[in-house]
PDB file of N, CA, C and O in Angstrom:
ATOM      1  N   MET A   1     -25.604 -11.496  -6.875  1.00  0.00           N
ATOM      2  CA  MET A   1     -25.104 -11.624  -5.436  1.00  0.00           C
ATOM      3  C   MET A   1     -23.987 -12.251  -5.157  1.00  0.00           C
ATOM      4  O   MET A   1     -23.403 -11.974  -4.109  1.00  0.00           O
ATOM      5  N   ALA A   2     -23.492 -13.179  -6.004  1.00  0.00           N
ATOM      6  CA  ALA A   2     -22.305 -14.163  -5.531  1.00  0.00           C
ATOM      7  C   ALA A   2     -21.087 -13.581  -6.103  1.00  0.00           C
ATOM      8  O   ALA A   2     -19.945 -13.763  -5.681  1.00  0.00           O
ATOM      9  N   LYS A   3     -21.463 -12.813  -7.171  1.00  0.00           N
ATOM     10  CA  LYS A   3     -20.288 -11.741  -7.622  1.00  0.00           C
ATOM     11  C   LYS A   3     -19.857 -10.846  -6.434  1.00  0.00           C
ATOM     12  O   LYS A   3     -18.673 -10.652  -6.161  1.00  0.00           O
ATOM     13  N   LEU A   4     -20.774 -10.373  -5.825  1.00  0.00           N
ATOM     14  CA  LEU A   4     -20.646  -9.148  -4.787  1.00  0.00           C
ATOM     15  C   LEU A   4     -19.587 -10.005  -3.589  1.00  0.00           C
ATOM     16  O   LEU A   4     -18.590  -9.579  -3.006  1.00  0.00           O
ATOM     17  N   THR A   5     -20.194 -11.223  -3.519  1.00  0.00           N
ATOM     18  CA  THR A   5     -19.563 -11.827  -2.189  1.00  0.00           C
ATOM     19  C   THR A   5     -18.269 -12.067  -2.318  1.00  0.00           C
ATOM     20  O   THR A   5     -17.451 -11.777  -1.445  1.00  0.00           O
ATOM     21  N   LYS A   6     -17.915 -12.746  -3.674  1.00  0.00           N
ATOM     22  CA  LYS A   6     -16.709 -13.287  -4.251  1.00  0.00           C
ATOM     23  C   LYS A   6     -15.559 -12.217  -4.205  1.00  0.00           C
ATOM     24  O   LYS A   6     -14.453 -12.494  -3.740  1.00  0.00           O
ATOM     25  N   SER A   7     -15.878 -10.977  -4.712  1.00  0.00           N
ATOM     26  CA  SER A   7     -14.926  -9.765  -4.938  1.00  0.00           C
ATOM     27  C   SER A   7     -14.679  -9.099  -3.677  1.00  0.00           C
ATOM     28  O   SER A   7     -13.786  -8.273  -3.486  1.00  0.00           O
ATOM     29  N   GLY A   8     -15.643  -9.563  -2.709  1.00  0.00           N
ATOM     30  CA  GLY A   8     -15.350  -8.622  -1.256  1.00  0.00           C
ATOM     31  C   GLY A   8     -16.016  -7.713  -1.019  1.00  0.00           C
ATOM     32  O   GLY A   8     -15.819  -7.059   0.005  1.00  0.00           O
ATOM     33  N   GLY A   9     -17.193  -7.344  -2.066  1.00  0.00           N
ATOM     34  CA  GLY A   9     -17.984  -6.257  -2.055  1.00  0.00           C
ATOM     35  C   GLY A   9     -19.332  -6.576  -1.527  1.00  0.00           C
ATOM     36  O   GLY A   9     -19.595  -7.765  -1.343  1.00  0.00           O
ATOM     37  N   GLY A  10     -20.133  -5.761  -1.285  1.00  0.00           N
ATOM     38  CA  GLY A  10     -21.273  -6.058  -0.690  1.00  0.00           C
ATOM     39  C   GLY A  10     -21.479  -5.607   0.847  1.00  0.00           C
ATOM     40  O   GLY A  10     -20.820  -4.634   1.211  1.00  0.00           O
ATOM     41  N   ILE A  11     -22.238  -6.159   1.672  1.00  0.00           N
ATOM     42  CA  ILE A  11     -22.682  -5.821   2.986  1.00  0.00           C
ATOM     43  C   ILE A  11     -21.509  -6.605   3.782  1.00  0.00           C
ATOM     44  O   ILE A  11     -21.122  -7.707   3.394  1.00  0.00           O
ATOM     45  N   GLY A  12     -21.106  -6.124   4.632  1.00  0.00           N
ATOM     46  CA  GLY A  12     -19.798  -6.684   5.577  1.00  0.00           C
ATOM     47  C   GLY A  12     -18.653  -6.581   4.932  1.00  0.00           C
ATOM     48  O   GLY A  12     -17.665  -6.574   5.666  1.00  0.00           O
ATOM     49  N   GLY A  13     -18.405  -6.474   3.460  1.00  0.00           N
ATOM     50  CA  GLY A  13     -17.366  -6.524   2.740  1.00  0.00           C
ATOM     51  C   GLY A  13     -16.351  -5.632   2.914  1.00  0.00           C
ATOM     52  O   GLY A  13     -16.739  -4.502   3.208  1.00  0.00           O
ATOM     53  N   ARG A  14     -15.043  -5.801   2.814  1.00  0.00           N
ATOM     54  CA  ARG A  14     -13.843  -4.815   3.208  1.00  0.00           C
ATOM     55  C   ARG A  14     -13.980  -3.821   1.919  1.00  0.00           C
ATOM     56  O   ARG A  14     -14.505  -4.174   0.863  1.00  0.00           O
ATOM     57  N   ASN A  15     -13.444  -2.555   2.157  1.00  0.00           N
ATOM     58  CA  ASN A  15     -13.467  -1.602   1.093  1.00  0.00           C
ATOM     59  C   ASN A  15     -12.304  -1.505   0.806  1.00  0.00           C
ATOM     60  O   ASN A  15     -11.430  -1.760   1.634  1.00  0.00           O
ATOM     61  N   LYS A  16     -12.003  -1.070  -0.576  1.00  0.00           N
ATOM     62  CA  LYS A  16     -10.696  -0.963  -1.147  1.00  0.00           C
ATOM     63  C   LYS A  16      -9.401  -0.447  -0.461  1.00  0.00           C
ATOM     64  O   LYS A  16      -8.319  -1.034  -0.447  1.00  0.00           O
ATOM     65  N   ASP A  17      -9.704   0.795   0.124  1.00  0.00           N
ATOM     66  CA  ASP A  17      -8.621   1.162   1.079  1.00  0.00           C
ATOM     67  C   ASP A  17      -8.110   0.076   2.183  1.00  0.00           C
ATOM     68  O   ASP A  17      -6.922   0.008   2.500  1.00  0.00           O
ATOM     69  N   GLU A  18      -9.076  -0.734   2.717  1.00  0.00           N
ATOM     70  CA  GLU A  18      -8.729  -1.736   3.593  1.00  0.00           C
ATOM     71  C   GLU A  18      -7.936  -2.807   2.897  1.00  0.00           C
ATOM     72  O   GLU A  18      -6.866  -3.193   3.368  1.00  0.00           O
ATOM     73  N   ARG A  19      -8.425  -3.280   1.817  1.00  0.00           N
ATOM     74  CA  ARG A  19      -7.626  -4.497   1.090  1.00  0.00           C
ATOM     75  C   ARG A  19      -6.337  -3.740   0.677  1.00  0.00           C
ATOM     76  O   ARG A  19      -5.284  -4.311   0.962  1.00  0.00           O
ATOM     77  N   MET A  20      -6.273  -2.778   0.171  1.00  0.00           N
ATOM     78  CA  MET A  20      -4.885  -1.869   0.081  1.00  0.00           C
ATOM     79  C   MET A  20      -4.089  -2.144   1.130  1.00  0.00           C
ATOM     80  O   MET A  20      -3.088  -2.854   1.044  1.00  0.00           O
ATOM     81  N   ARG A  21      -4.577  -1.481   2.390  1.00  0.00           N
ATOM     82  CA  ARG A  21      -3.726  -1.447   3.714  1.00  0.00           C
ATOM     83  C   ARG A  21      -3.014  -2.719   3.729  1.00  0.00           C
ATOM     84  O   ARG A  21      -1.795  -2.866   3.812  1.00  0.00           O
ATOM     85  N   GLU A  22      -4.035  -3.750   3.627  1.00  0.00           N
ATOM     86  CA  GLU A  22      -3.531  -5.120   4.059  1.00  0.00           C
ATOM     87  C   GLU A  22      -2.561  -5.697   2.788  1.00  0.00           C
ATOM     88  O   GLU A  22      -1.634  -6.448   3.090  1.00  0.00           O
ATOM     89  N   ALA A  23      -2.775  -5.355   1.428  1.00  0.00           N
ATOM     90  CA  ALA A  23      -1.944  -5.744   0.632  1.00  0.00           C
ATOM     91  C   ALA A  23      -0.366  -4.777   1.000  1.00  0.00           C
ATOM     92  O   ALA A  23       0.685  -5.412   1.092  1.00  0.00           O
ATOM     93  N   ALA A  24      -0.367  -3.631   1.136  1.00  0.00           N
ATOM     94  CA  ALA A  24       0.809  -2.988   1.756  1.00  0.00           C
ATOM     95  C   ALA A  24       1.549  -3.842   2.542  1.00  0.00           C
ATOM     96  O   ALA A  24       2.713  -4.122   2.256  1.00  0.00           O
ATOM     97  N   GLN A  25       0.821  -4.404   3.778  1.00  0.00           N
ATOM     98  CA  GLN A  25       1.280  -4.873   4.838  1.00  0.00           C
ATOM     99  C   GLN A  25       2.088  -6.229   4.312  1.00  0.00           C
ATOM    100  O   GLN A  25       3.263  -6.567   4.450  1.00  0.00           O
ATOM    101  N   LEU A  26       1.337  -6.649   3.873  1.00  0.00           N
ATOM    102  CA  LEU A  26       1.955  -8.235   3.065  1.00  0.00           C
ATOM    103  C   LEU A  26       3.230  -8.060   2.307  1.00  0.00           C
ATOM    104  O   LEU A  26       4.193  -8.822   2.384  1.00  0.00           O
ATOM    105  N   HIS A  27       3.139  -6.877   1.494  1.00  0.00           N
ATOM    106  CA  HIS A  27       4.516  -6.584   0.757  1.00  0.00           C
ATOM    107  C   HIS A  27       5.688  -6.064   1.495  1.00  0.00           C
ATOM    108  O   HIS A  27       6.850  -6.205   1.116  1.00  0.00           O
ATOM    109  N   LEU A  28       5.238  -5.334   2.788  1.00  0.00           N
ATOM    110  CA  LEU A  28       6.317  -5.060   3.690  1.00  0.00           C
ATOM    111  C   LEU A  28       6.970  -6.215   4.394  1.00  0.00           C
ATOM    112  O   LEU A  28       8.185  -6.365   4.521  1.00  0.00           O
ATOM    113  N   LYS A  29       6.016  -7.024   4.841  1.00  0.00           N
ATOM    114  CA  LYS A  29       6.254  -8.386   5.327  1.00  0.00           C
ATOM    115  C   LYS A  29       7.195  -9.229   4.396  1.00  0.00           C
ATOM    116  O   LYS A  29       8.138  -9.914   4.794  1.00  0.00           O
ATOM    117  N   SER A  30       6.917  -9.120   3.498  1.00  0.00           N
ATOM    118  CA  SER A  30       7.635 -10.205   2.316  1.00  0.00           C
ATOM    119  C   SER A  30       8.852  -9.364   1.866  1.00  0.00           C
ATOM    120  O   SER A  30       9.704 -10.071   1.329  1.00  0.00           O
ATOM    121  N   GLY A  31       9.127  -8.240   1.923  1.00  0.00           N
ATOM    122  CA  GLY A  31      10.360  -7.537   1.711  1.00  0.00           C
ATOM    123  C   GLY A  31      10.290  -6.375   0.702  1.00  0.00           C
ATOM    124  O   GLY A  31      11.120  -5.473   0.584  1.00  0.00           O
ATOM    125  N   ASN A  32       9.236  -6.537   0.042  1.00  0.00           N
ATOM    126  CA  ASN A  32       8.856  -5.928  -1.433  1.00  0.00           C
ATOM    127  C   ASN A  32       8.523  -4.293  -0.761  1.00  0.00           C
ATOM    128  O   ASN A  32       7.365  -3.878  -0.809  1.00  0.00           O
ATOM    129  N   ILE A  33       9.371  -3.631  -0.289  1.00  0.00           N
ATOM    130  CA  ILE A  33       9.510  -2.139   0.416  1.00  0.00           C
ATOM    131  C   ILE A  33       8.949  -1.200  -0.573  1.00  0.00           C
ATOM    132  O   ILE A  33       8.127  -0.343  -0.251  1.00  0.00           O
ATOM    133  N   GLN A  34       9.433  -1.371  -1.897  1.00  0.00           N
ATOM    134  CA  GLN A  34       9.176  -0.285  -3.005  1.00  0.00           C
ATOM    135  C   GLN A  34       7.678  -0.461  -3.164  1.00  0.00           C
ATOM    136  O   GLN A  34       7.027   0.583  -3.220  1.00  0.00           O
ATOM    137  N   ARG A  35       7.042  -1.583  -3.243  1.00  0.00           N
ATOM    138  CA  ARG A  35       5.582  -1.770  -3.421  1.00  0.00           C
ATOM    139  C   ARG A  35       4.662  -1.220  -2.188  1.00  0.00           C
ATOM    140  O   ARG A  35       3.557  -0.695  -2.323  1.00  0.00           O
ATOM    141  N   TYR A  36       5.196  -1.398  -1.234  1.00  0.00           N
ATOM    142  CA  TYR A  36       4.654  -0.958   0.071  1.00  0.00           C
ATOM    143  C   TYR A  36       4.670   0.285  -0.126  1.00  0.00           C
ATOM    144  O   TYR A  36       3.579   0.853  -0.084  1.00  0.00           O
ATOM    145  N   CYS A  37       5.850   1.069  -0.391  1.00  0.00           N
ATOM    146  CA  CYS A  37       5.774   2.488  -0.451  1.00  0.00           C
ATOM    147  C   CYS A  37       4.656   3.180  -1.444  1.00  0.00           C
ATOM    148  O   CYS A  37       3.931   4.131  -1.153  1.00  0.00           O
ATOM    149  N   GLU A  38       4.699   2.494  -2.632  1.00  0.00           N
ATOM    150  CA  GLU A  38       3.696   2.810  -3.768  1.00  0.00           C
ATOM    151  C   GLU A  38       2.185   2.806  -2.983  1.00  0.00           C
ATOM    152  O   GLU A  38       1.595   3.886  -2.968  1.00  0.00           O
ATOM    153  N   LEU A  39       1.695   1.928  -2.491  1.00  0.00           N
ATOM    154  CA  LEU A  39       0.484   1.584  -1.980  1.00  0.00           C
ATOM    155  C   LEU A  39       0.273   2.698  -1.143  1.00  0.00           C
ATOM    156  O   LEU A  39      -0.681   3.456  -1.318  1.00  0.00           O
ATOM    157  N   MET A  40       1.076   2.841  -0.273  1.00  0.00           N
ATOM    158  CA  MET A  40       1.127   3.773   0.946  1.00  0.00           C
ATOM    159  C   MET A  40       0.645   5.006   0.340  1.00  0.00           C
ATOM    160  O   MET A  40      -0.355   5.580   0.771  1.00  0.00           O
ATOM    161  N   VAL A  41       1.474   5.521  -0.861  1.00  0.00           N
ATOM    162  CA  VAL A  41       1.359   6.891  -1.626  1.00  0.00           C
ATOM    163  C   VAL A  41      -0.012   7.107  -1.842  1.00  0.00           C
ATOM    164  O   VAL A  41      -0.639   8.073  -1.409  1.00  0.00           O
ATOM    165  N   GLU A  42      -0.627   5.865  -2.761  1.00  0.00           N
ATOM    166  CA  GLU A  42      -1.885   5.908  -3.230  1.00  0.00           C
ATOM    167  C   GLU A  42      -2.902   5.888  -2.333  1.00  0.00           C
ATOM    168  O   GLU A  42      -4.034   6.141  -2.746  1.00  0.00           O
ATOM    169  N   LEU A  43      -2.681   5.573  -0.900  1.00  0.00           N
ATOM    170  CA  LEU A  43      -3.613   5.705   0.232  1.00  0.00           C
ATOM    171  C   LEU A  43      -3.561   6.997   0.791  1.00  0.00           C
ATOM    172  O   LEU A  43      -4.429   7.406   1.562  1.00  0.00           O
ATOM    173  N   GLY A  44      -2.502   7.715   0.408  1.00  0.00           N
ATOM    174  CA  GLY A  44      -2.133   9.185   0.980  1.00  0.00           C
ATOM    175  C   GLY A  44      -1.329   9.323   2.078  1.00  0.00           C
ATOM    176  O   GLY A  44      -1.111  10.379   2.673  1.00  0.00           O
ATOM    177  N   GLU A  45      -0.843   8.122   2.365  1.00  0.00           N
ATOM    178  CA  GLU A  45       0.119   7.881   3.730  1.00  0.00           C
ATOM    179  C   GLU A  45       1.482   8.130   3.243  1.00  0.00           C
ATOM    180  O   GLU A  45       2.366   7.274   3.198  1.00  0.00           O
ATOM    181  N   TRP A  46       1.622   9.646   2.796  1.00  0.00           N
ATOM    182  CA  TRP A  46       2.962  10.010   2.404  1.00  0.00           C
ATOM    183  C   TRP A  46       3.995   9.678   3.709  1.00  0.00           C
ATOM    184  O   TRP A  46       4.966   8.943   3.529  1.00  0.00           O
ATOM    185  N   GLU A  47       3.760  10.173   4.811  1.00  0.00           N
ATOM    186  CA  GLU A  47       4.855  10.220   5.801  1.00  0.00           C
ATOM    187  C   GLU A  47       5.319   8.485   6.206  1.00  0.00           C
ATOM    188  O   GLU A  47       6.475   8.126   6.433  1.00  0.00           O
ATOM    189  N   ARG A  48       4.344   7.767   6.215  1.00  0.00           N
ATOM    190  CA  ARG A  48       4.671   6.112   6.285  1.00  0.00           C
ATOM    191  C   ARG A  48       5.639   5.707   5.008  1.00  0.00           C
ATOM    192  O   ARG A  48       6.597   4.964   5.220  1.00  0.00           O
ATOM    193  N   ALA A  49       5.393   6.171   3.772  1.00  0.00           N
ATOM    194  CA  ALA A  49       5.780   5.891   2.591  1.00  0.00           C
ATOM    195  C   ALA A  49       7.247   6.434   2.731  1.00  0.00           C
ATOM    196  O   ALA A  49       8.217   5.741   2.424  1.00  0.00           O
ATOM    197  N   LEU A  50       7.319   7.323   3.066  1.00  0.00           N
ATOM    198  CA  LEU A  50       8.649   8.329   3.017  1.00  0.00           C
ATOM    199  C   LEU A  50       9.794   7.646   4.145  1.00  0.00           C
ATOM    200  O   LEU A  50      11.007   7.563   3.954  1.00  0.00           O
ATOM    201  N   ALA A  51       9.041   7.194   5.354  1.00  0.00           N
ATOM    202  CA  ALA A  51       9.824   6.519   6.391  1.00  0.00           C
ATOM    203  C   ALA A  51      10.489   5.292   6.110  1.00  0.00           C
ATOM    204  O   ALA A  51      11.559   4.982   6.634  1.00  0.00           O
ATOM    205  N   VAL A  52       9.756   4.458   5.136  1.00  0.00           N
ATOM    206  CA  VAL A  52      10.462   3.277   4.967  1.00  0.00           C
ATOM    207  C   VAL A  52      11.273   3.187   3.495  1.00  0.00           C
ATOM    208  O   VAL A  52      11.946   2.226   3.122  1.00  0.00           O
ATOM    209  N   ALA A  53      11.048   4.379   2.789  1.00  0.00           N
ATOM    210  CA  ALA A  53      11.518   4.616   1.501  1.00  0.00           C
ATOM    211  C   ALA A  53      13.135   4.515   1.436  1.00  0.00           C
ATOM    212  O   ALA A  53      13.662   4.139   0.389  1.00  0.00           O
ATOM    213  N   PRO A  54      13.924   4.863   2.584  1.00  0.00           N
ATOM    214  CA  PRO A  54      15.358   4.609   2.370  1.00  0.00           C
ATOM    215  C   PRO A  54      15.643   3.072   2.539  1.00  0.00           C
ATOM    216  O   PRO A  54      16.775   2.607   2.409  1.00  0.00           O
ATOM    217  N   GLY A  55      14.660   2.404   2.805  1.00  0.00           N
ATOM    218  CA  GLY A  55      15.079   0.908   2.708  1.00  0.00           C
ATOM    219  C   GLY A  55      15.315   0.392   1.414  1.00  0.00           C
ATOM    220  O   GLY A  55      16.028  -0.591   1.211  1.00  0.00           O
ATOM    221  N   VAL A  56      14.733   1.033   0.537  1.00  0.00           N
ATOM    222  CA  VAL A  56      14.840   0.773  -0.864  1.00  0.00           C
ATOM    223  C   VAL A  56      16.159   1.319  -1.532  1.00  0.00           C
ATOM    224  O   VAL A  56      17.044   0.614  -2.017  1.00  0.00           O
ATOM    225  N   SER A  57      16.143   2.392  -1.486  1.00  0.00           N
ATOM    226  CA  SER A  57      17.508   3.257  -1.814  1.00  0.00           C
ATOM    227  C   SER A  57      17.554   4.499  -1.516  1.00  0.00           C
ATOM    228  O   SER A  57      16.426   4.965  -1.363  1.00  0.00           O
ATOM    229  N   TYR A  58      18.527   5.352  -1.345  1.00  0.00           N
ATOM    230  CA  TYR A  58      18.319   6.680  -1.218  1.00  0.00           C
ATOM    231  C   TYR A  58      17.960   7.715  -2.581  1.00  0.00           C
ATOM    232  O   TYR A  58      17.554   8.875  -2.511  1.00  0.00           O
ATOM    233  N   THR A  59      18.193   7.057  -3.605  1.00  0.00           N
ATOM    234  CA  THR A  59      17.681   7.565  -5.045  1.00  0.00           C
ATOM    235  C   THR A  59      16.170   7.317  -4.896  1.00  0.00           C
ATOM    236  O   THR A  59      15.485   8.272  -5.263  1.00  0.00           O
ATOM    237  N   TYR A  60      15.511   6.263  -4.446  1.00  0.00           N
ATOM    238  CA  TYR A  60      14.139   6.218  -4.492  1.00  0.00           C
ATOM    239  C   TYR A  60      13.593   7.209  -3.517  1.00  0.00           C
ATOM    240  O   TYR A  60      12.683   7.987  -3.802  1.00  0.00           O
ATOM    241  N   TRP A  61      14.191   7.147  -2.344  1.00  0.00           N
ATOM    242  CA  TRP A  61      13.602   8.117  -1.216  1.00  0.00           C
ATOM    243  C   TRP A  61      13.780   9.307  -1.774  1.00  0.00           C
ATOM    244  O   TRP A  61      12.851  10.112  -1.695  1.00  0.00           O
ATOM    245  N   LYS A  62      14.907   9.650  -2.401  1.00  0.00           N
ATOM    246  CA  LYS A  62      14.839  11.313  -2.900  1.00  0.00           C
ATOM    247  C   LYS A  62      13.757  11.668  -3.901  1.00  0.00           C
ATOM    248  O   LYS A  62      13.102  12.711  -3.917  1.00  0.00           O
ATOM    249  N   GLY A  63      13.672  10.681  -4.702  1.00  0.00           N
ATOM    250  CA  GLY A  63      12.386  10.669  -5.771  1.00  0.00           C
ATOM    251  C   GLY A  63      11.127  10.886  -5.335  1.00  0.00           C
ATOM    252  O   GLY A  63      10.386  11.707  -5.876  1.00  0.00           O
ATOM    253  N   LEU A  64      10.803  10.195  -4.362  1.00  0.00           N
ATOM    254  CA  LEU A  64       9.554  10.071  -3.703  1.00  0.00           C
ATOM    255  C   LEU A  64       9.083  10.979  -2.771  1.00  0.00           C
ATOM    256  O   LEU A  64       7.892  11.056  -2.471  1.00  0.00           O
ATOM    257  N   SER A  65      10.398  12.021  -2.056  1.00  0.00           N
ATOM    258  CA  SER A  65      10.004  12.933  -1.438  1.00  0.00           C
ATOM    259  C   SER A  65       9.889  14.178  -2.439  1.00  0.00           C
ATOM    260  O   SER A  65       9.318  15.209  -2.085  1.00  0.00           O
ATOM    261  N   GLN A  66      10.424  14.037  -3.627  1.00  0.00           N
ATOM    262  CA  GLN A  66      10.388  15.104  -4.719  1.00  0.00           C
ATOM    263  C   GLN A  66       8.872  15.157  -5.241  1.00  0.00           C
ATOM    264  O   GLN A  66       8.358  16.183  -5.686  1.00  0.00           O
ATOM    265  N   ARG A  67       8.196  13.870  -5.124  1.00  0.00           N
ATOM    266  CA  ARG A  67       6.814  13.686  -5.727  1.00  0.00           C
ATOM    267  C   ARG A  67       6.006  14.390  -4.921  1.00  0.00           C
ATOM    268  O   ARG A  67       4.797  14.439  -5.148  1.00  0.00           O
TER     269      ARG A  67
END
């Protein structure tokens, strides 16, 4: 039971998507835009990732849009 509580699982725990969204927001606030974009892609939030991707570089945005 202690393992479930410690890792964030169990009753009342946050699910993986919520933790990934929080991590993405922290990366964005700290200036790690590329990692934010990659996390948003994993979550299926392509529009958000593409909107922010030019902040990394045009080449990165272009590659992301082709994916």
